[in-house]
C-alpha positions as CSV (number, residue, x, y, z in Angstrom):
1,M,-18.5,15.9,2.4
2,K,-18.1,12.7,4.5
3,M,-17.8,9.4,2.6
4,K,-20.0,6.7,3.8
5,D,-18.2,4.0,5.7
6,T,-20.6,1.1,5.3
7,M,-21.5,-1.1,2.4
8,D,-24.9,-1.1,0.8
9,E,-26.5,-3.8,-1.4
10,M,-24.8,-2.6,-4.6
11,D,-21.4,-2.5,-2.9
12,Y,-22.0,-6.0,-1.7
13,Q,-23.0,-7.1,-5.2
14,I,-19.9,-5.5,-6.7
15,T,-17.6,-7.3,-4.2
16,Q,-19.3,-10.6,-4.9
17,L,-18.8,-10.2,-8.6
18,L,-15.2,-9.1,-8.2
19,E,-14.6,-12.1,-5.9
20,E,-15.9,-14.4,-8.6
21,N,-13.9,-12.8,-11.3
22,G,-11.3,-10.1,-10.3
23,R,-10.7,-9.3,-13.9
24,I,-14.3,-8.4,-14.8
25,P,-14.4,-5.0,-16.6
26,N,-16.3,-2.2,-14.9
27,T,-18.5,-2.0,-18.0
28,E,-19.6,-5.6,-17.5
29,L,-20.2,-5.0,-13.8
30,A,-22.3,-2.0,-14.7
31,K,-24.4,-4.1,-17.1
32,K,-24.9,-6.9,-14.6
33,L,-26.0,-4.4,-11.9
34,D,-28.0,-2.2,-14.3
35,T,-26.0,1.0,-13.5
36,S,-23.4,3.2,-15.1
37,E,-19.7,2.4,-15.4
38,T,-19.0,5.7,-13.6
39,T,-21.0,4.5,-10.6
40,I,-19.1,1.2,-10.5
41,R,-15.7,3.0,-10.8
42,T,-16.6,5.5,-8.1
43,R,-17.9,2.8,-5.7
44,I,-14.8,0.6,-6.2
45,K,-12.5,3.5,-5.6
46,R,-14.4,4.4,-2.4
47,L,-14.3,0.8,-1.2
48,I,-10.5,0.7,-1.8
49,D,-9.9,4.1,-0.2
50,Q,-11.8,3.0,2.9
51,D,-9.9,-0.3,3.0
52,L,-13.1,-2.3,2.7
53,I,-11.6,-4.1,-0.3
54,K,-8.0,-4.6,-1.6
55,L,-7.1,-5.5,-5.1
56,L,-4.1,-7.7,-5.7
57,L,-2.4,-7.8,-9.1
58,L,-0.1,-10.7,-9.9
59,E,1.9,-10.3,-13.0
60,I,4.1,-13.1,-14.3
61,V,7.2,-11.6,-15.9
62,Q,7.9,-13.4,-19.1
63,N,11.5,-12.4,-19.6
64,W,12.7,-12.2,-16.0
65,A,16.4,-11.8,-17.0
66,A,15.7,-8.5,-18.7
67,K,13.5,-7.2,-15.8
68,P,15.6,-7.3,-12.6
69,M,13.6,-4.5,-11.0
70,E,10.3,-6.4,-11.4
71,I,11.9,-9.5,-9.9
72,L,13.2,-7.4,-6.9
73,K,9.7,-6.0,-6.4
74,S,8.2,-9.5,-6.6
75,R,10.6,-10.7,-3.9
76,Q,9.7,-7.7,-1.7
77,I,6.0,-8.4,-2.2
78,R,6.4,-12.1,-1.4
79,K,8.4,-11.2,1.7
80,R,5.8,-8.6,2.8
81,L,3.0,-11.1,2.3
82,N,5.1,-13.9,3.8
83,I,4.9,-16.1,0.7
84,S,7.8,-18.4,-0.2
85,A,9.1,-18.5,-3.8
86,V,8.0,-21.4,-6.0
87,N,10.9,-23.6,-7.0
């Protein structure tokens, strides 16, 4: 079965709500859009898989001295995104 490669009105509404609040739970999205959480989860996965949206997670490491691997990954991500470190 071929996945659709365009966005419909619900996809657009999902992306707008995620843009306003990227941390909104799928259950809250479902309530706002009067649909099921499964529908929201499925649509978000499809949008990500088709590179129509990208989700970015930024985690601040509290105890950076104890987490050298996370710091290394953070540096690699900053380099890949061409973001300089904050001093």
